[in-house]
Structure formats: structure tokens, C-alpha cells
N, C-alpha and C positions, 0 to 999 in steps of 0.2 A: 504494500500500500504506500503510495507516494505521499509526501508531505502535503501536497495540494489536494489530496483526495480524502474525504471523510466517509467512512463506512456508515451506511444508514443506521446500523445498530448502535454505533457510537453516539450519534445524535439522539437516538431514542433513549439511551441510558441517561445521558446528561440532561436532556430535556425533562425527563421524569424526576431526576434527583434534585434538580434546581428549580422546580416549579412549585408554586403554592405560597400561602401566606405565612406559614410557620415552618420554616425549613428545619430548624433545630429540633422541633418536635418530631418531624418525619424522620430525621437522621438518628435521633437518640431515644425517642419515646413514641414510636409510631404505633406500637401495639399490634394485635392480631390482624387488623384490617390491612395495614401496610405490609405485614409479613406475607399475607395471602396474595396481595397485589404483586409483590416482587417475585414470589414463588411462581405465580402463573405467567407473568410476563417476561421474566428474565432468568428463570431457573435453568433453562437450556444453555444460556450464555455463561452462567456461572460454572456449569460443568465443563464447557469448552475452555474457559479460562483456566480452571483448575487442571485440565489435561494439557495445558500449554499449547492450545490450538489457536490462540489469539495473540501470540507474542509480537507479531508485526505491528500491532496497535501501539506498542510502546515507542515506536519510532517518531511519533509526533505528539504534541501536547495534549490535544483533546482525546486522542487514542489512549495515551498513558493514563489520563484522568479516568476515562471509562473503565480501563482495565483495573485500576486500583479500586474503583467502586465495586467491580465484580468480585475481586479477590478479598477485599478488606471489609466493605460495608454490607453488601447483600448477603454474604454467608451468615452474618449475625442475625439477619431476619429469617432467612430460609431454614437455617439449622439451629434456631434458638433453643438453648437448653441442651445442646449436643456438643460433644468434642469437635465435631465437624465445623462448628461456628468459628473456630480458631485455626483450623487446619491449613488454610492458605495464607495465614498472616505473614509467614516468611517470604512467600512469593510476592505478596503485596509490598513488603518492605524492600525487596530487591528492585522492583519496578520503580517505587518511589525514590529510592536512593539514586538510581541512574537519572531519573527525570529531574530531580532537584539539582543534581550535578550539572545537567544540561541547561538549567534555568527555565525549564518548562513551567514550573510553579509561578514564575513571574510573568509569563506570557499570557496565561489564561486570566479570565476575569477575577477580580479580587474575591468575589463570593465563592469561587471555585477553588481558590488556593488552599484553604484549610484541609481539603481532602488529601492533598499530597503529604500532609504532615501527620495524619492519623495513623498510618502504619508505624511510624516512629513511636507515637504515643502508646500504641498497643503492644509494643515489644517488651518482653520481660528482661530487659537489661538496661543498665544505667547509661551506657553510651548513647543508646537510642533515645532515652528519655531526655538527656541533655540536649541532643540534637532537636528533639521535638519542641522543647521549651524555647530554644534559640530561634527556630523557624517561626514559631508562633509570635515571638516578640518582634521579629522582622516584619511579619504581616501587620502587626499593630502599628509599627512605625510608618508603614506605607499607607495606612488607611486615613482617609479624610474624616474629620469630625462630622458626625451626622449621617455617615454612610452606614448601611446595614451591616457591612462587613466589619466596620470599626466597632460596632456594638458587639458583634460576635466575638471578635478578637479580644475585646476588653473583658467580657464575661468568661471567656475561655481561659483566661490567665489562671484563675483558681482551679479550673478543671485540669489543666496541664500540670500545675504544681502538685495537686493531690496525687496524680499518677506517679510523678517522679518521686515524691516523698514515700509512696507505698513501695516502690522498687528499692529505694534507698534503705528502707527499714526492713523489708522482708526478702528482697531479691526476686520477688514474683508477686502476682496479684492473687491474694487469698480468695477473692471472690470467684476465681476460676477453679478452686480446688475440688469442689464437689463434682462439677461437670467433668473435670479431667481425671477424676479418681485419685486425687492426691490427698494425702492425710494432712490435715491442718495441725500446726503446732498449737500449744496452749495459748501463746501470745496471739497467733492469728485468729483463733476461735474467739478470744476476748475482743479483738479488734472488730471482727464481723458482728459481734453483738452490739457494739457501739456504732458501727457503720454498716447497716444491712445491705446497702447498695454496693458496698465494696470500697467507697471513698468518703 
């Protein structure tokens, strides 16, 4: 796929993910209705992405963006409550790392830029968490006051900090332990009592 060509499915993915009045609700608290929509409309593309059949998309900004959505975001909806929801995180991080190195995150619309940073945020290692925080701060510095993306970046600061603090403290996200079949330590169990959402 050439840089001048955008696959129709790329446009379909990004149009869906960035349309609506409350994007952060769709992205992070969509619920069963959004899960069902994504499963019905994009489940086949998620499987293709997980099978590395869409790697050419990563060659251009919108394609890389759509591929990250398929590997990092949609699995959390389609496979909610299953280990599969995290199983393509490493693939998403690889795509995001190359895309950010190429500056793709700065080419797309401001509203789309945070998606490039979420694979770093979702990684259970401190290096990726430091990168996630730095990238989000960069987005905040590039946002104009009053822009929707500026509001997102501002409110997301605490979100990013809570993730990095969790990795700094535990080396992993305790909220994933049950789904992944990991035994929680006593400290993690106490933490989850205080923070049921995981953060």
C-alpha cells in the first residue's frame, strides 16, 4: 500500500473510533453496546491484524493508527475479561514505537495522537511507562487552550501517572492478575481493595 493510498478499512476504523460526542467514554467506558459494535464490525480485522496480515498498514500514519487500534484498543472490547484482551499488546507496542520514531504521531490530527501512546501506557515495564508519560506531556505542550485534545491531555496526566506509579510499585498491573491467572501478593490484594478499578 503506497503512502498516497488509504485502504477503505483504515478509514472505516478511524472514522468509527473518532466519531461521537464523548470519545473518552467510547474508548475507556463504552460498555456492552460498544463491545458488540466492535465485535460485529471489526472482529475480522482484529484477527487479521493479530495474524500479521495487515503489516503494510504501518507504512503510513493513518494505517499505523488503525493498526494500533486493532491491536491495542479493540481487543479490550472484543475479548473483555479474557487473557486475549492483552495478547496483542506487544505487537501494538512494536507498531507504535516505529510510528513514533517516524513522527507519525505528529502528522495525524491532535485528537488522534493519544492512540499512538496507549501501547506504551499498557506495557508492564517502567521504560515504556516513562516513554508514555513523556509522549503525553509532549501532546499537552502542543495543544491549544480550549481544544478538545488539550482537555484530554490535561485530564490524562493523572491517568498516565497512576499507571506509571503502579508499575513502579508492583512491576505489573495487579488489576490484570485474575484474568491472566497470576497470584496476587498480599500488598497487591490490599491495593485492589483500595482501588477496585486497578488505579
